C-alpha positions as CSV (number, residue, x, y, z in Angstrom):
1,M,48.2,-10.8,7.5
2,K,45.3,-13.2,8.4
3,K,43.0,-10.1,9.0
4,L,43.9,-8.8,5.5
5,A,43.1,-12.2,3.9
6,F,39.8,-12.4,5.8
7,L,38.8,-8.9,4.7
8,V,39.7,-9.7,1.1
9,A,37.7,-13.0,1.2
10,T,34.7,-11.3,2.9
11,S,34.7,-8.5,0.4
12,A,34.8,-10.9,-2.5
13,L,32.0,-12.9,-1.0
14,L,29.8,-9.8,-0.6
15,V,30.5,-8.7,-4.2
16,A,29.7,-12.2,-5.5
17,C,26.4,-12.4,-3.6
18,G,25.2,-9.0,-4.8
19,D,21.9,-7.4,-3.8
20,K,18.9,-9.8,-4.0
21,D,16.7,-7.0,-5.2
22,E,18.9,-6.5,-8.3
23,A,17.2,-7.4,-11.6
24,N,18.8,-7.7,-15.0
25,N,15.8,-8.7,-17.0
26,V,14.1,-5.3,-17.2
27,P,12.9,-4.6,-20.8
28,D,15.4,-2.8,-23.0
29,N,12.8,-0.1,-23.7
30,A,12.0,0.6,-20.1
31,P,12.8,4.2,-19.0
32,V,15.9,4.5,-17.0
33,E,16.7,7.3,-14.5
34,Q,20.1,8.7,-15.5
35,N,22.8,10.0,-13.2
36,Q,21.5,13.1,-11.4
37,K,24.8,14.9,-11.9
38,Q,24.0,15.4,-15.5
39,S,22.2,18.6,-16.7
40,T,18.5,18.6,-15.7
41,S,17.5,18.4,-19.4
42,N,19.2,15.0,-19.6
43,T,18.0,13.3,-16.4
44,T,16.1,10.6,-18.1
45,T,16.2,8.5,-21.2
46,T,12.8,8.2,-22.9
47,T,12.0,6.3,-26.0
48,V,8.8,6.8,-28.0
49,D,7.8,3.1,-27.6
50,A,8.8,2.7,-24.0
51,A,7.4,-0.4,-22.2
52,F,5.8,1.9,-19.6
53,N,6.3,5.5,-18.6
54,F,8.1,5.6,-15.3
55,T,11.5,4.9,-13.7
56,H,10.4,4.4,-10.1
57,F,7.2,2.8,-8.8
58,D,6.5,2.3,-5.1
59,L,3.3,0.9,-3.8
60,D,2.4,0.4,-0.1
61,I,-1.0,-1.0,0.9
62,E,-1.8,-1.3,4.6
63,Y,-4.4,-3.9,5.7
64,V,-5.7,-4.8,9.1
65,D,-3.5,-6.8,11.6
66,N,-0.5,-4.8,10.5
67,K,-0.3,-6.6,7.2
68,S,0.9,-4.9,4.0
69,Y,1.5,-5.4,0.3
70,E,4.5,-3.5,-1.0
71,V,6.1,-3.1,-4.4
72,S,9.4,-1.3,-5.0
73,Y,10.7,-0.8,-8.6
74,E,13.7,1.4,-9.4
75,N,15.4,1.4,-12.7
76,E,18.5,3.6,-12.6
77,A,21.5,4.0,-14.8
78,N,23.5,1.6,-12.5
79,G,20.9,-1.1,-12.5
80,A,17.4,-2.0,-11.4
81,E,16.2,-3.0,-8.0
82,V,12.8,-4.8,-7.8
83,K,10.9,-6.3,-4.8
84,I,7.4,-7.5,-4.0
85,E,6.7,-8.0,-0.3
86,D,3.3,-9.5,0.5
87,E,2.7,-9.9,4.2
88,V,-0.9,-11.0,3.6
89,N,0.2,-14.1,1.8
90,N,3.6,-14.3,3.6
91,S,5.8,-14.0,0.5
92,V,8.7,-12.0,-0.8
93,V,9.8,-12.0,-4.4
94,Q,12.7,-10.0,-5.6
95,G,15.1,-9.4,-8.5
96,N,14.4,-11.1,-11.8
97,E,11.5,-13.1,-10.4
98,A,9.8,-9.9,-9.2
99,T,10.5,-8.3,-12.6
100,N,8.8,-11.2,-14.3
101,T,5.7,-10.5,-12.2
102,L,5.7,-6.7,-12.5
103,I,6.5,-6.0,-16.1
104,P,3.2,-7.3,-17.6
105,I,1.3,-5.3,-14.9
106,F,3.3,-2.1,-15.7
107,E,2.8,-2.6,-19.4
108,S,-0.9,-2.7,-18.9
109,F,-1.1,0.6,-17.0
110,T,-3.0,3.3,-19.0
111,F,-2.3,6.3,-16.8
112,D,0.3,9.1,-17.0
113,A,1.4,12.0,-14.8
114,N,-1.7,14.0,-15.7
115,T,-4.3,11.3,-14.8
116,D,-6.7,12.0,-12.0
117,P,-5.3,10.5,-8.7
118,D,-8.4,8.4,-7.9
119,T,-8.2,6.9,-11.4
120,V,-4.5,6.0,-10.8
121,I,-5.2,4.4,-7.4
122,D,-8.2,2.4,-8.7
123,E,-6.2,1.1,-11.7
124,V,-3.2,0.1,-9.6
125,L,-5.4,-1.8,-7.1
126,Q,-7.3,-3.5,-9.9
127,K,-4.1,-4.5,-11.9
128,F,-2.4,-5.8,-8.8
129,G,-5.6,-7.7,-7.8
130,Q,-5.7,-6.1,-4.4
131,P,-9.0,-5.8,-2.5
132,N,-10.6,-2.5,-1.5
133,N,-10.6,-3.4,2.2
134,F,-7.3,-1.6,2.8
135,I,-6.6,0.9,5.6
136,S,-4.4,3.0,3.4
137,V,-2.7,3.0,0.0
138,E,0.3,5.0,-1.0
139,I,1.8,5.1,-4.5
140,D,4.9,7.1,-5.4
141,I,5.8,7.3,-9.1
142,Q,8.7,9.0,-10.8
143,F,7.7,9.3,-14.5
144,A,10.2,9.1,-17.3
145,D,10.2,12.9,-17.7
146,G,11.3,13.3,-14.1
147,T,7.9,14.3,-12.8
148,K,7.3,12.8,-9.3
149,K,3.7,12.1,-8.1
150,E,2.3,10.9,-4.8
151,Y,-1.1,9.2,-4.6
152,R,-2.8,8.6,-1.3
153,R,-6.1,7.2,0.0
154,T,-7.2,6.1,3.4
155,Q,-10.5,4.4,4.4
């Protein structure tokens, strides 16, 4: 009986704590990836005046001394997970705080799935205020229409 009470209490604690990456302050007009079990024609919800044009955005910039700058944004039907991990400045921001940082940057992007890869990489580096002295940069984006793009550059 004590084991059952412990399991129930532990489960309740885990549910109450939630995932630190979870964000509930994503703009209402941000595209959301829908459940993949739906028909392929309904995999995403897109509005004409969307805040930006993607449901997933992953950025990984590698610098010398094994330092990196990473951004992870996923807005799915069951919620959003957002995280900024900056090893150069030794900081981690996640959840609503990360969303507050990222949304203005995302809204300022001018590229889409058809934009030249070098243009996308240059714009992302510039909008995030990241220097060009990186070893490598990787960007993975899933656009609102379901198109997935990978952008890579090494120096």
